[in-house]
Structures are given as structure tokens and as C-alpha cells.
C-alpha positions in Angstrom: -68.8 -2.9 -149.7 -66.0 -3.5 -152.2 -67.6 -1.0 -154.7 -67.6 1.6 -151.9 -63.9 0.7 -151.1 -63.0 1.1 -154.8 -64.8 4.5 -154.9 -62.8 5.5 -151.8 -65.8 6.0 -149.7 -64.2 4.0 -146.8 -61.2 4.5 -144.7 -61.7 1.3 -142.7 -63.6 -1.9 -142.9 -64.5 -3.2 -139.5 -65.9 -6.8 -139.1 -66.7 -9.0 -136.2 -65.1 -12.1 -137.5 -63.2 -12.4 -140.8 -65.1 -15.6 -141.7 -68.3 -13.4 -141.8 -66.5 -11.2 -144.4 -64.8 -13.8 -146.6 -65.7 -17.4 -147.6 -62.1 -18.6 -147.6 -58.6 -17.6 -146.5 -57.9 -17.0 -150.3 -60.9 -14.6 -150.6 -59.8 -12.7 -147.5 -56.3 -12.3 -148.8 -57.5 -10.9 -152.1 -59.8 -8.4 -150.3 -56.9 -7.4 -147.9 -54.5 -6.9 -150.8 -57.1 -4.7 -152.5 -57.7 -2.8 -149.3 -53.9 -2.3 -148.8 -53.6 -0.9 -152.3 -56.4 1.5 -151.6 -54.9 2.4 -148.2 -58.0 1.1 -146.4 -57.6 -0.3 -142.9 -59.2 -3.8 -142.1 -60.1 -4.5 -138.6 -61.4 -7.9 -137.4 -62.4 -7.6 -133.7 -62.7 -11.3 -132.9 -59.3 -12.2 -134.3 -57.8 -8.9 -133.2 -56.5 -8.0 -136.7 -55.9 -4.4 -137.5 -53.9 -3.9 -140.7 -53.2 -0.3 -139.6 -50.7 -1.6 -137.0 -47.4 -3.4 -137.3 -48.8 -6.5 -135.6 -51.7 -6.4 -138.0 -49.3 -6.3 -140.9 -47.5 -9.4 -139.5 -50.9 -11.2 -139.2 -51.7 -10.2 -142.8 -48.5 -11.9 -143.8 -49.5 -15.0 -141.9 -52.9 -15.1 -143.5 -51.3 -14.8 -146.9 -49.1 -17.9 -146.1 -52.2 -19.8 -144.9 -54.0 -18.9 -148.1 -51.0 -20.2 -150.1 -51.1 -23.5 -148.3 -54.8 -23.7 -148.7 -54.7 -23.3 -152.5 -51.8 -25.8 -152.7 -53.9 -28.6 -151.3 
């Protein structure tokens, strides 16, 4: 999936739950940062995260904060 994203074959990455996509909050954050730089929308249906919306951007920021806490411990 990441190789398709890097080749810009995707506009959106839909997932049922983010924990099925990434092994840790840190892995999720790295993927979301890459998607953002490639202008690819990430949608997690179970967590109701859509990075294409203002609320989704706020949730992205919260996930980044959680990842930072996770790596500090």
C-alpha cells in the first residue's frame, strides 16, 4: 500500500480500524505524516478519523501527541 501511495496511485487510504493498519501509534503517525505530504486522505471508520476534515486534522494532532508519549516511556 505504501508503495502505491508513493507512486500516487491512491487519493485515499480507507481502513476499518487504525490498529489493523499500523502496529503502534508511532507507526501510524509516520504513515499519516507521509500521507499528508503526498496529499492522500486517511480514513479510519471505527475511530471516525478522516484527515480530509478539520476534525480529522485535530485527531491527527492528538495521535501525534500520543505517539510522542508512547516513545518517551
